[in-house]
TORDRENDO-773112 format. One record per atom (N, C-alpha, C, O): residue in one letter; x, y, z. Coordinates in steps of 0.001 Angstrom, whole numbers, padded with zeros to 6 digits, always signed. Each point is the difference from the previous one (the first is absolute). Layout:
<pts>
AXYZ/...
</pts>
This chain:
<pts>
M+000842-001191+000000/M-000842+001191+000000/M+000873+001237+000000/M+001084-000017+000583/V-001522+001083-001217/V+000747+001260-000040/V-000732+000999+000873/V-001222+000125-000077/Y+001966+000584+000905/Y-000605+000984+000875/Y+000138+001376-000626/Y+001104+000527-000143/F-002227+000041-000224/F+000010+001313-000630/F-000500+001045+000992/F-000891-000255+000811/R+001483+001418-000902/R-000506+001142+000731/R-000287+001065-001028/R+000892+000427-000734/F-002160+000009+000681/F-000388+000930-001051/F+000140+001438+000486/F-000274+000312+001158/F+000699+000543-002056/F+000199+001408+000317/F-000787+000861-000979/F-000265-000390-001137/N-000096+001568+001616/N-000529+001015-000897/N+001203+000725-000568/N+000588+000852+000666/L-000216-001187-001905/L+001218+000531-000608/L-000018+001519-000027/L+001001+000637+000328/L-002129-000049-000717/L-000067+001460-000103/L+000243+000645+001363/L+000717+000996+000097/T-001317-001567+000963/T+000187+000552+001343/T+001454-000054+000416/T+000528+000961+000559/L+000128-002093-000831/L+001420-000143+000347/L+000871+000987-000765/L+000930+000591+000550/I-001250-000427-001822/I+000770+000953-000810/I-000137+001404+000572/I+000988+000721+000138/I-002212-000337+000194/I-000239+001345+000530/I+000716+000196+001336/I+000625+001035+000229/L-000721-002044+000656/L+000673+000085+001299/L+001506+000126-000171/L+000651+000796+000677/T-000106-001594-001590/T+001442+000008-000226/T+000456+001334-000545/T+000991+000565+000463/I-001714-000064-001447/I+000367+001280-000605/I-000139+001140+001004/I+000896+000836+000118/N-002028-000799+000616/N-000238+001099+000924/N+000958-000004+001177/N+000252+001048+000596/S+000293-002221-000248/S+000875-000098+001168/S+001345+000693-000215/S+000617+000463+000959/V-000162-000389-002205/V+001325+000582-000238/V+000042+000994-001149/V+000968+000747-000137/C-001988-000731-000674/C+000131+000705-001276/C-000488+001445+000076/C-001129+000282+000400/L+002012+000609-000795/L-000343+001411-000054/L-000277+000444-001428/L-000218+001179-000277/C+000234-002173-000633/C-000097+000338-001427/C-001393-000331-000542/C-000138-000740-000974/Q-000889+001296+001619/Q-001367-000347-000388/Q-000314+000402-001443/Q-000738-000703-000690/N+001294+001830+000230/N-000250+000424-001373/N+000566-000999-001000/N-000634-000326-001004/Q+001837-000153+001299/Q+000628-000989-000894/Q-000746-001328+000037/Q-000148-000668-001024/I-000320+000294+002211/I-000784-001236+000139/I-001259+000088-000858/I-000333-000931-000733/S-000352+002048+000833/S-001229+000194-000787/S+000303+000007-001491/S-000738-000578-000798/E+001833+001238+000431/E+000385+000056-001415/E+000278-001403-000540/E-000470-000365-001078/F+001235-000413+001837/F+000349-001347-000447/F-001234-000886-000032/F-000182-000772-000942/A-000669+000870+001957/A-001218-000813+000049/A-000889+000294-001201/A-000559-000918-000601/N+000428+002192+000252/N-000826+000379-001147/N+000584-000540-001307/N-000737-000445-000879/L+002049+000488+000761/L+000658-000487-001217/L-000233-001501-000201/L-000355-000439-001094/I+000556-000333+002150/I-000149-001446-000174/I-001465-000416-000085/I-000331-001009-000624/N-000548+001795+001257/N-001432-000313-000107/N-000517+000212-001423/N-000921-000684-000447/S+001527+001637-000253/S-000438+000283-001374/S+000753-000830-001037/S-000344+000025-001182/A+001376-000764+001621/A+000782-000819-000936/A-000803-001217-000458/A-000871-000487+000720/D+001171+000009-001909/D-000688-001154-000569/D+000518-001285+000658/D+001119-000440-000264/K-001949-000145+001119/K+000416-001180+000758/K-000051-001286-000820/K+000334-001076+000495/T-000754+001199-001750/T-000016-001188-000862/T+001309-000142-000779/T+000191-000972-000731/K+000713+001954+000892/K+001266-000039-000738/K+001178-000182+000951/K+000132+000728+000983/L+000722-001704-001281/L+001177-000223+000819/L+000925+001218+000007/L+000684+000257+000991/S-000663+000480-002083/S+000870+001177-000092/S-000358+001066+001027/S+000806+000883+000289/S-002018-000964+000263/S-000403+000960+001031/S+000840-000160+001262/S+000146+000945+000775/I+000410-002142-000566/I+000881-000227+001145/I+001249+000865-000133/I+000443+000630+000961/E+000111-000610-002159/E+001188+000816-000265/E-000315+001475+000218/E+000791+000728+000601/Y-001925-000299-001084/Y-000435+001385+000160/Y-000097+000352+001486/Y+000492+001043+000430/A-001126-001916+000346/A-000179+000260+001430/A+001339+000030+000736/A+000218+000853+000860/A+000680-001784-001197/A+001317-000046+000645/A+000802+001264-000302/A+000639+000566+000887/D-000679-000133-002133/D+000744+001199-000387/D-000576+001251+000663/D+000746+000874+000441/Q-002065-000794-000372/Q-000637+001159+000642/Q+000305+000030+001492/Q+000187+001072+000577/F-000137-002239+000044/F+000340-000070+001424/F+001373+000610+000244/F+000176+000811+000908/K+000796-001209-001728/K+001370+000474+000183/K+000102+001510-000234/K+000780+000683+000665/I-001561-000171-001601/I+000015+001437-000290/I-000641+000788+001144/I+000573+000969+000499/I-001771-001400-000093/I-000784+000743+000994/I+000646-000004+001380/I-000049+000999+000718/F+000663-002139-000346/F+000541-000127+001356/F+001539+000068+000043/F+000616-000408+000985/S-000022+000913-002033/S+001461+000003-000103/S+000687+000739+001145/S+001098-000380+000407/K-001722+001419+000111/K+000639+000810+001044/K-000596-000236+001386/K+000243+000772+000927/K-001021-001839-000791/K-000628-000286+001282/K+000855-000942+000840/K+000911-000653-000507/T-001220+000595+001799/T+000772-000841+000921/T-000313-001486-000249/T-000991-000345-000644/N+001865-000515+001172/N-000246-001436-000115/N-001322-000391+000633/N-000731-000828-000543/A+000421+001417+001689/A-001255-000330+000690/A-001198+000341-000867/A-000976-000749-000045/E+001051+001881-000645/E-001112+000405-000870/E-000102-000916-001223/E-001096-000380-000412/K+002250+000031-000159/K-000008-000920-001141/K-000509-001378+000429/K-000758-000640-000728/D+001176+000187+001910/D-000430-001306+000503/D-001500-000042+000232/D-000624-001055-000115/S+000051+002198+000439/S-001450+000081+000173/S-000713+000001-001347/S-000969-000731-000206/A+001466+001566-000709/A-000670+000176-001286/A+000108-001226-000899/A-000861-000211-000855/I+001899-000598+001032/I+000210-001142-000897/I-001131-001015+000093/I-000199-000786-000925/V-000552+000792+002037/V-001095-000967+000112/V-001087+000283-001034/V-000733-000903-000406/L+000635+002169-000017/L-000954+000329-001057/L+000433-000624-001322/L-000819-000540-000743/F+002125+000622+000457/F+000509-000648-001211/F-000191-001509+000087/F-000414-000629-000974/W+000711+000047+002124/W-000108-001455+000179/W-001429-000487-000260/W-000206-001025-000649/D-000768+001767+001161/D-001402-000357-000227/D-000337+000102-001484/D-000701-000852-000546/F+001207+001900-000101/F-000230+000183-001439/F+000660-001124-000794/F-000609-000564-000910/Y+001831+000245+001249/Y+000766-001076-000643/Y-000801-001305+000038/Y-000155-000667-001023/N-000346+000310+002198/N-000785-001223+000153/N-001311+000061-000777/N-000440-001000-000567/T-000179+002178+000542/T-001264+000156-000723/T+000186-000254-001494/T-000816-000678-000625/V+001886+001220+000059/V+000267-000186-001432/V+000292-001470-000302/V-000504-000545-000982/V+001318-000095+001826/V+000323-001416-000207/V-001264-000852+000086/V-000202-000896-000820/N-000648+001171+001808/N-001251-000757+000143/N-000937+000229-001173/N-000705-000915-000426/Q+000696+002133-000095/Q-000829+000319-001162/Q+000463-000794-001217/Q-000818-000484-000782/Q+002130+000356+000628/Q+000546-000785-001108/Q-000397-001472+000128/Q-000328-000654-000990/A+000361+000149+002211/A-000390-001396+000234/A-001455-000232-000387/A-000342-001022-000595/E-000507+001985+000942/E-001424-000113-000342/E-000210+000020-001505/E-000781-000784-000539/E+001487+001688-000136/E-000141+000090-001448/E+000548-001246-000698/E-000523-000431-001027/L+001574-000132+001595/L+000600-001209-000569/L-001014-001145-000012/L-000074-000767-000960/N-000697+000666+002029/N-000985-001075+000096/N-001250+000263-000823/N-000800-000909-000221/N+000629+002130-000229/N-001148+000312-000857/N+000309-000215-001477/N-000873+000131-000857/R+002146-000467+000574/R+000410-000231-001382/R+000040-001492-000309/R+000191-000831+000888/T-000375+000510-002171/T+000222-001369-000449/T+001470-000109-000380/T+000439+000577-000994/L+000310-001317+001787/L+001451-000040-000150/L+000451-001206-000801/L-000589-001075+000112/P+001628+001241-000922/P+000573-001146-000725/P+000542-001023+001004/P+000399+000362+001107/S-000388-001608-001490/S+000477-001063+000887/S+001461+000206+000402/S+000434-000474+001050/Y+000326+001188-001899/Y+001421+000173+000314/Y+000246+000919+001194/Y+001141+000140+000441/Y-002180+000484+000084/Y+000179+000816+001199/Y+000513-000824+001175/Y+000607+000538+000926/S-000851-001841-000968/S+000527-000868+001055/S+001524+000025+000021/S+000616-000261+001034/N+000001+000581-002199/N+001462+000093-000062/N+000524+001260+000689/N+001188+000099+000308/F-002084+000863-000071/F+000396+001263+000621/F-000014-000074+001528/F+000530+000886+000672/I-001128-001930-000131/I-000177-000091+001450/I+001351+000033+000729/I+000915-000760-000316/G-000823+001652+001286/G+001183+000075+000852/G+001167+000791-000558/G+000976+000229+000714/I-001044+000195-001966/I+001107+000761-000600/I+000067+001403+000624/I-001022+000670+000148/T+002221-000242+000210/T+000162+001318+000618/T+001016+000892-000714/T+000200+001150+000392/D+000449-001681-001445/D+001103+000777-000591/D-000026+000082-001521/D+001041+000196-000627/Y-002239-000346+000020/Y-000064+000154-001462/Y+000233+001471-000330/Y-000573+000854+000677/P+001381-000510-001678/P+000581-000856-001046/P+001491-000332+000201/P+000817+000336-000857/S-000458-000972+001945/S+001397-000418+000159/S+000323-001077-001030/S-000899-000705-000457/E+002152+000573+000093/E+000403-000993-001009/E-000374-001418+000443/E-000467-000808-000803/K+000676+000522+002074/K-000309-001330+000524/K-001478-000326-000151/K-000358-001096-000433/T-000504+002049+000789/T-001449-000236-000077/T-000469-000097-001448/T-000840-000842-000320/I+001365+001682-000549/I-000346-000084-001422/I+000363-001378-000537/I-000776-000611-000735/S+001952+000126+001105/S+000459-001321-000445/S-000942-001102+000500/S-000344-000917-000745/E-000065+001017+002006/E-000900-001005+000572/E-001354+000007-000696/E-000559-001060-000282/L+000033+002241+000004/L-001297+000099-000679/L+000085-000540-001429/L-000941-000622-000491/N+002052+000860-000159/N+000164-000455-001383/N+000099-001521-000115/N-000297-000566-001052/K+000712-000090+002128/K+000133-001456-000021/K-001332-000702-000254/K-000034-001120-000510/S-001070+001794+000871/S-001321-000619-000163/S-000426-000071-001463/S-000891-000775-000349/G+001530+001587-000517/G-000363+000011-001415/G-001274+000757-000294/G-000482-000020-001133/V-000082+000697+002141/V-001255+000741-000163/V+000266+001359-000651/V+001014+000644+000268/Q-001937-000227-001120/Q+000061+001332-000589/Q-000807+000948+000887/Q-001231-000012-000018/Y+001937+000826+000787/Y-000665+000902+000930/Y-000408+001295-000700/Y+000726+000532-000840/N-001891-000049+001207/N-000437+001298-000486/N+000895+001083+000605/N+000264-000019+001202/K+000203+000954-002018/K+000901+001043+000476/K-000623+000850+001099/K+000686+000455+000915/E-002001-000245-001017/E-000686+000803+001018/E+000004-000709+001347/E+000131+000642+001043/D-000276-001982-001062/D+000031-000762+001247/D+001390+000034+000629/D+000130+000094+001220/L+000896-000171-002044/L+001367+000072+000516/L+000302+001389+000565/L+000687+000136+001012/A-001209+000881-001677/A+000188+001367+000485/A-000715+000190+001338/A+000486+000702+000887/Y-001642-001336-000762/Y-000772+000082+001252/Y+000758-000691+001127/Y+000069+000520+001113/L+000507-001701-001401/L+000804-000709+000986/L+001186+000859+000429/L+000333+000057+001184/A+000299+000606-002142/A+001136+000868+000305/A-000413+001142+000927/A+000735+000359+000920/D-001914+000205-001167/D-000488+001085+000844/D-000283-000481+001422/D+000359+000663+000973/I-001003-001816-000867/I-000294-000559+001321/I+001290-000193+000786/I+000083+000373+001170/N+000922-000957-001816/N+001287-000237+000657/N+000712+001305+000336/N+000637+000120+001046/K-000751+000844-001933/K+000656+001296+000231/K-000431+000621+001317/K+000811+000591+000714/Y-002100-000727-000394/Y-000531+000614+001208/Y-000015-000955+001195/Y-000690+000247+000990/G+001448-001328-001086/G+000150-000899+001139/G-001051-001074+000121/G-000086-000668+001031/G-000731+000485-002083/G-001064-000991+000071/G+000352-001316-000681/G+000987-000094-000730/K-001793-000896+000976/K+000117-001279-000697/K-001396-000582-000161/K-000904+000296+000781/I+000740-001123-001799/I-001274-000671-000245/I-000004-001322+000761/I+000959-000769-000066/V-002047+000514+000787/V-000158-001272+000702/V-001352-000589-000381/V-000876+000696-000512/N+000728-001971+000768/N-001283-000662-000254/N-000410-000750+001257/N+000725-000869+000484/E-001885+001210+000033/E-000516-000653+001192/E-001408-000489-000277/E-000903+000779-000301/E+000739-002090+000411/E-001309-000632-000225/E-000576+000374-001360/E-001194+000271-000132/G+002064-000261-000876/G-000444+000244-001368/G-000190+001458-000364/G-000411+000314-001117/M+000707+000578+002046/M-000158+001431-000256/M+001365+000672-000018/M+000858-000294+000833/Y-000661+001204-001795/Y+001250+000743-000078/Y-000066+001251+000878/Y-001019+000689+000063/Y+002130-000421+000606/Y+000113+001183+000839/Y+001362+000640-000238/Y+000914-000614-000551/I-000810+001855+000982/I+001298+000664+000010/I+000350+000293+001455/I-000774+000620+000729/K+001939-001072-000329/K+000471+000245+001355/K+001431+000536-000061/K+000667-000081-001031/F-000220+000621+002145/F+001376+000467+000051/F+000944-001187-000141/F-000203-001058+000594/G+001248+001268-001404/G+000956-001069-000214/G+001443+000439+000148/G+000909-000829+000053/S-000700+002145+000013/S+001362+000519+000060/S+000011+001350+000720/S-000954+000774-000083/T+002047-000513+000786/T+000151+001282+000700/T+000750+001033-000838/T+000173+001140+000430/I+000269-001530-001616/I+000902+000850-000792/I-000602+001376-000290/I+000686+001014+000125/Y-001966-000976-000511/Y-000600+001289-000344/Y-000063+000915+001221/Y+000401+001162-000068/F-000904-001688+001181/F-000129+000825+001200/F+001366+000474+000477/F+000149+001143+000432/E+000844-002020-000512/E+001362+000377+000386/E+000515+001154-000860/E+000567+000965+000512/S-000772-001078-001809/S+000533+001012-000912/S-000631+001365+000219/S+000631+001026-000253/K-001871-001009+000721/K-000713+001269+000169/K+000125+000602+001397/K-000025+001222+000146/F+000161-002062+000886/F-000149+000532+001355/F+001123-000297+000986/F-000058+000454+001143/K+001088-001212-001557/K+001070-000309+000950/K+000683+001256+000525/K+000360+000076+001175/S-000185+000898-002041/S+000687+001228+000398/S-000957+001063+000538/S+000423+001098+000362/V-001708-001429-000313/V-001017+000989+000353/V-000520-000186+001425/V-000253+000982+000697/L+000094-002226-000262/L-000630-000302+001279/L+001034-000291+001085/L+001172-000247-000285/S-001637+000283+001546/S+000874-000413+001093/S+000266-001495-000137/S-000752-000709-000669/E+001819+000232+001301/E+000382-001406-000122/E-001100-000932+000503/E-000300-000999-000653/N-000302+001302+001792/N-001045-000870+000559/N-001204-000098-000923/N-000531-001085-000237/T+000107+002236-000283/T-001181+000007-000868/T+000284-000712-001314/T-000819-000784-000479/F+001978+001058-000100/F+000374-000685-001233/F+000038-001511+000218/F-000521-000757-000820/N+001128+000316+001912/N+000084-001437+000291/N-001374-000623+000219/N-000229-001156-000359/Y-000683+001923+000948/Y-001362-000492+000205/Y-000648-000370-001338/Y-000570-001082-000137/F+000656+001963-000827/F-000641-000261-001289/F+000704-001114-000778/F-000654-000807-000660/I+001976+000764+000735/I+000733-001074-000674/I-000401-001354+000589/I-000233-000958-000738/K+000152+000883+002066/K-000392-001256+000654/K-001436-000368-000357/K-000299-001176-000211/S-000586+002156+000139/S-001396-000260-000359/S-000107-000575-001414/S-000767-000932-000242/I+001536+001492-000679/I+000004-000505-001380/I+000551-001429-000033/I-000552-000870-000673/Q+001634+000642+001397/Q+000606-001331+000025/Q-000965-001037+000552/Q-000061-001120-000506/E-000688+001479+001533/E-000924-000958+000601/E-001173-000302-000925/E-000527-001113+000007/E+000119+002095-000800/E-001070-000296-000962/E+000522-000837-001155/E-000726-000830-000547/S+001971+001040+000176/S+000558-000759-001128/S+000247-001462+000389/S+000041-000878-000862/E+000122+000627+002162/E+000149-001363+000517/E-001042-000193+001093/E+000328+000101+001182/P-001584-000377-001552/P-001091-000026+000975/P+000224-001001+001130/P+000589-001065-000183/L-001083+001452+001356/L+000066-000868+001169/L-000787-001282-000226/L+000422-001085+000400/S-001562+001229-001041/S-000870-001163-000186/S-000731+000055-001323/S-000086+001044-000647/Y-000434-002188+000263/Y-000810-000093-001213/Y-001087-001040+000235/Y+000282-001145+000353/D-001531+001562-000556/D-001139-000907+000151/D-000014-000668+001374/D-000261-001198+000117/G+000545+001983+000914/G-000089-000509+001365/G+001165-000855+000438/G-000046-000594+001078/A+001090+000515-001886/A+001180-000807+000352/A+001232+000896+000046/A+000145+000901-000825/I+000735-001142+001778/I+001233+000766+000103/I+000890-000319-001193/I+000237-001167-000313/G+000254+002210-000352/G+000776-000200-001214/G+001476+000325+000140/G+000748-000061-000976/K-000319+000410+002201/K+001405+000351+000224/K+000612-000911+001063/K-000705-000559+000840/D+002017+000424-000893/D+000714-000743+001028/D-000247+000662+001360/D+000045+001226+000109/L-000302-002027+000921/L-000332+000555+001309/L+001137+000837+000587/L-000253+001019+000642/N+001495-001437-000857/N+001127+000785+000510/N+000101+001353-000697/N+000405+000992+000606/K-000778-000960-001890/K-000013+001278-000725/K-001094+000905+000571/K+000188+001212+000110/I-001323-001797+000251/I-001069+000777+000635/I+000496+000548+001336/I-000291+001142+000355/A+001041-001962+000384/A+000567+000442+001282/A+000958+001165-000209/A-000012+000958+000773/D+000836-001029-001804/D+000929+001107-000308/D-000784+001279-000294/D+000375+001085+000446/D-001462-001223-001196/D-000835+001157-000314/D-000645+000563+001262/D-000119+001216+000149/L-000294-002094+000754/L-000596+000427+001272/L+000972+000892+000767/L-000383+001058+000500/I+001628-001481-000410/I+001008+000780+000714/I+000278+001311-000727/I+000254+001024+000634/W-000302-001055-001962/W+000194+001246-000754/W-001049+001021+000426/W+000324+001161+000251/W-001574-001590-000170/W-001068+000924+000377/W+000110+000416+001464/W-000316+001140+000343/E+000757-002040+000515/E+000221+000385+001404/E+001039+001117+000076/E-000206+001003+000683/N+001312-001182-001379/N+001047+001027-000002/N-000502+001304-000606/N+000333+001084+000479/F-001128-001194-001524/F-000564+001190-000636/F-000855+000774+000997/F+000087+001226+000069/L-000911-001927+000699/L-000905+000642+000952/L+000731+000620+001183/L-000583+000788+000744/N+001839-001134-000565/N+000790+000603+001078/N+000477+001404-000357/N+000569+000695+000842/N-000798-000276-002078/N+000393+001346-000437/N-001075+001023+000344/N-001139-000356+000303/D+001510+001617-000352/D-000947+001093+000182/D-000746+000181-001315/D+000579+000463-000983/L-001873-000828+000955/L-000743-000071-001249/L-001241+000887+000021/L-000548+000303+001060/L+000118+000105-002245/L-001268+000704-000149/L-001142-000999+000162/L+000202-001206-000140/D-001403+001707+000437/D-001146-000868+000312/D-000273-001038-001076/D-000262-001162+000311/Y+000319+001563-001558/Y-000291-000918-001117/Y+000911-001219+000053/Y-000457-001135-000131/Y+001742+001378+000323/Y+000974-001092-000018/Y-000075-000849+001262/Y+000265-001201-000043/K-000624+001816+001164/K-000211-000770+001227/K-001147-000980-000177/K+000128-001182+000320/E-001240+001671-000827/E-001192-000849-000130/E+000210-001136-000993/E-000328-001152+000283/Y+000875+001484-001444/Y+000199-001050-000994/Y+001171-000908+000373/Y+000007-001174-000369/G+000978+001698+001090/G+001079-000841+000507/G-000546-001025+000979/G+000386-001168-000043/K-001287+001598+000930/K-000636-000922+000954/K-000829-001049-000736/K-000015-001173+000374/Y-000668+001612-001419/Y-000798-000949-000796/Y+000892-001104-000577/Y-000307-001186+000123/H+001406+001589-000749/H+000910-000989-000589/H+000571-000920+001082/H+000050-001217-000172/Y+000376+001809+001276/Y+000594-000794+001083/Y-001003-001021+000543/Y+000321-001181+000127/N-001525+001635+000189/N-001001-000906+000577/N-000425-001093-000967/N-000248-001135+000407/N+000164+001476-001682/N-000372-001000-001005/N+001020-001140-000020/N-000365-001174-000062/L+001645+001538+000115/L+001059-001009+000009/L+000029-000761+001323/L+000160-001221+000017/L-000315+001943+001085/L+000048-000621+001325/L-001076-001070+000157/L+000290-001122+000415/F-001529+001472-000747/F-001089-000956+000188/F+000052-001140-001007/F-000477-001102+000267/T+001059+001379-001423/T+000204-001089-000964/T+000974-001026+000567/T-000214-001205-000135/L+001283+001680+000769/L+000981-000925+000586/L-000560-000724+001219/L+000353-001152+000251/L-001216+001813+000505/L-000563-000621+001189/L-001066-001040-000334/L-000069-001050+000638/E-000759+001341-001635/E-001146-000873-000277/E-000049-000567-001413/E-000794-000894-000291/G+001654+001423-000591/G-000060-000465-001379/G-001165+000624-000727/G-000521+001032+000425/Q+000108-001642-001513/Q-001169+000450-000759/Q-000889-001207-000297/Q+000366-001137+000298/D-001514+001388-000874/D-001009-001053-000158/D+000560-001278-000614/D-000245-001098+000500/N+000993+001248-001581/N+000521-001186-000692/N+001442-000341+000375/N+000590-000930-000550/T-000036+001687+001483/T+001313-000339+000572/T-000064+000291+001501/T+000657+000925+000477/P-001431-001696+000260/P-000160+000283+001428/P+001251-000349+000801/P+000712-000952-000320/A-000458+001734+001363/A+001130-000320+000879/A-000299-001267+000796/A+000891-000805+000270/F-002162+000645+000101/F-000440-001175+000748/F-000851-000899-000893/F-000919+000468-000673/D+001231-001748+000674/D-000766-000953-000788/D-001462+000035+000435/D-000291+000003+001196/Y-000622+000024-002153/Y-001425+000113+000319/Y-000519-001201+000784/Y-000913+000145+000813/S+001474-001315-001043/S-000480-001215+000670/S+000667-000212+001355/S-000672-000143+001021/S+002016+000125-001027/S+000730-000310+001234/S+000201+001213+000905/S+000326-000148+001178/K-000523+001367-001736/K+000227+001254+000734/K+001472+000205+000367/K+000322+000852+000828/K+000570-001632-001446/K+001417+000067+000323/K+000721+000965-000933/K-000331+000122-001180/L+001332+000564+001745/L+000760+000977-000775/L+000833-000681-001084/L+000640-001024+000238/S-000664+001615-001433/S+000806-000510-001105/S+001489+000163+000314/S+000413+000995+000595/K+000371-001969-000995/K+001449+000030+000254/K+000666+001206-000664/K+000920+000598+000559/K-001399-000248-001768/K+000650+001120-000693/K-000250+001331+000707/K+000849+000890-000033/F-002011-000755+000669/F-000261+001214+000777/F+000871+000010+001247/F+000542+001040+000375/N-000405-002195+000267/N+000824-000095+001196/N+001456+000371-000310/N+000650+000695+000781/K-000153-001161-001914/K+001375+000325-000413/K+000152+001499-000239/K+001036+000587+000314/C-002062+000013-000865/C+000040+001437-000255/C+000052+000780+001318/C+000710+001001+000103/Y-001459-001458+000898/Y+000023+000675+001302/Y+001406-000075+000602/Y+000490+000978+000563/D+000147-002125-000682/D+001386-000142+000475/D+000914+000982-000719/D+000871+000625+000605/Y-001090-000505-001909/Y+000799+000905-000833/Y-000131+001436+000503/Y+001003+000706+000102/I-002209-000268+000210/I-000232+001367+000461/I+000653+000235+001361/I+000690+000999+000200/V-000910-001921+000728/V+000503+000158+001363/V+001525+000049+000032/V+000577+000762+000775/V+000078-001562-001606/V+001465-000047-000019/V+000583+001158-000806/V+000855+000733+000496/K-001311-000567-001724/K+000601+001019-000874/K-000315+001423+000444/K+000832+000895-000145/Y-002032-000683+000685/Y-000425+001357+000322/Y-000176+000210+001502/Y-000870+000752+000438/K+001706-001424+000334/K-000024+000135+001461/K+000083+001473+000398/K+000802+000758-000546/G-001640-000366+001500/G-000006+001383+000460/G-001039+000876-000659/G-000231+001123+000447/T-000404-001612-001504/T-001056+000773-000660/T-001344-000283+000672/T-000172-001004+000691/K-000752+001897-000908/K-001357-000179+000521/K-000619-001283-000559/K-000669-000740+000721/S+000897+000488-002002/S-000572-001185-000650/S+000565-001283+000606/S-000743-000951+000244/A+002048+000921-000003/A+000617-001189+000591/A-000585-000279+001377/A-000215-001157+000363/E-000046+002216+000409/E-000596-000177+001331/E-001410-000577-000100/E-000398-000842+000806/I-000353+001307-001809/I-001354-000536-000206/I+000060-001499-000289/I-000749-000783+000584/F+001640+000396-001481/F+000065-001409-000384/F+000643-000869+001089/F-000298-001191+000091/K+001161+001766+000722/K+000564-000748+001122/K-001107-000353+000996/K-000099-001137+000461/E-000728+002130-000142/E-001126-000242+000906/E-000993-000986-000608/E-000559-000853+000690/Y+000357+000989-001980/Y-000921-000883-000723/Y+000503-001450+000039/Y-000783-000929+000200/M+002083+000748-000392/M+000573-001340+000014/M-000054-000624+001395/M-000143-001216+000131/D+000255+002040+000905/D-000150-000509+001372/D-001404-000561+000216/D-000171-001039+000639/L-000824+001730-001172/L-001379-000479+000100/L-000188-001290-000794/L-000720-000904+000425/L+001372+000831-001578/L-000093-001195-000845/L+000625-001213+000692/L-000496-001120-000127/K+001579+001350+000853/K+000621-001099+000733/K-000946-000546+001064/K-000089-001211+000204/K-000609+002106+000464/K-000947-000410+001043/K-001171-000786-000572/K-000540-000893+000652/S+000150+001238-001893/S-001143-000687-000628/S+000448-001163-000888/S-000806-000601-000710/K+002118+000294+000764/K+000572-001071-000827/K-000230+000231-001493/K-000293-000924-000758/G+000436+002193+000365/G-000099+000357-001410/G-001406+000072-000550/G-000187+000088-001214/K-000803-000125+002087/K-001393+000055-000471/K-000636+001342+000323/K+000368+000674+000963/K-001318-000312-001786/K-000714+001260+000223/K-000844-000132+001261/K-000731-000975+000175/S+000841+001952+000682/S-000718-000038+001269/S-000731+001316+000224/S+000155+000952-000764/K-000952-000915+001824/K-000724+001214+000338/K+000978+001118+000332/K-000229+001159-000347/Q+001337-001515+001033/Q+001004+000997+000369/Q+000664+000599-001240/Q+000286+001196-000047/I-000046-002043-000951/I+000609+000483-001234/I-000952+000932-000743/I+000413+001042-000509/E-001676-001416+000450/E-000991+000845-000660/E-000119+001348+000693/E-000130+001035-000655/E+000177-001051+001994/E-000078+001254+000774/E+001244+000854-000238/E-000083+001224-000107/F+001240-001892+000025/F+001249+000719-000248/F-000068+000737-001333/F+000387+001166-000087/I-000873-001836-000943/I-000084+000626-001329/I-001002+001140-000004/I+000266+001061-000563/S-001414-001274+001187/S-001045+001019-000022/S+000391+001251+000801/S-000557+001078-000207/N+001516-001234+001118/N+000419+001150+000833/N+001147+000793-000614/N+000396+001028+000549/L+000137-001478-001660/L+001100+000719-000651/L-000498+001296-000660/L+000790+000733-000595/
</pts>
C-alpha cells in the first residue's frame, strides 16, 4: 500500500511565496505569462523557463526558490497535457519502440531504432526528440501511453545556476524518483536497499532550513518510503498474508538501515521496530500495528 498525503498545491505555493518573497509584481507577471502560454505545446516549457530566468534574474535565492514552484506546476501541467493528447491519438504500432527512450537523437538510440527495420514517420521522431529534450520519456502502463519524467538534463541546464543547492537538489531528486517509480500496479519495483538509501536522502534533506513547500513535500516523500519499508505494498507485502510473518528480504533491509545509517532518525525507528519483531518472533502483532500507526 502507498501512503499519500494530499496537499492544496495553490495554498502551499502562496504560503511559500508570501513567507519570503518581496517580489509580488514579478510573481504576478510570471504567473500571468505562464497562465496565458499554450499548455498543449512542449515548447511552452522553454518559454516559461526563459521568462523565469529573465524576470527573477536579480532576485534573492529565497525568492527564486519560492517562485520556481510556479514553473514546476506549469512544467507538470504541460507534460500531463501531452500524455492526455497522446492517448487521444491513434498511434502507429512502432511507438512501442519509443518506450523508455530518454536521449533521442543520440547516435546510439538512432542505431537501436534502425535495427528494427521500421520506417518511422519523421514527425513522430521529431516528437520523440522534443519529449526527450524537455526531460520526458514515453511509457506504457496497462496498454495506455503516458509521458513521464525520464531525465534531469533539461532541468539541470536551466536551473542549476539559478536556484539554491537544497531547492535544486529537491527537484532533481523528484525527477529521478518519477523516472524510477517506487511501485507499479501495487508492487514494489525497486530494490529495498535502494529505497532505504532514498529514505535517508529525504531525512537529510529535511534536516535543512526549508521553505514550507519543500518541507511538506519532503515529508510526503519520506513518509511514503518509510511506510513502504515498514509494511510493503498490496502486491509486495512486508508480512505474508497467510502466516503474518515478516519477509526475509524486508528483514535484511532493516539490518542494512540500522548498520549503514546508525545514528539517523530512520535507523532508530527501524532498530525499535526490529526489537518488537524479535518479541513477536517475526510476526505482525498488535504492538507492531500500534507502533506503525503512532509514527
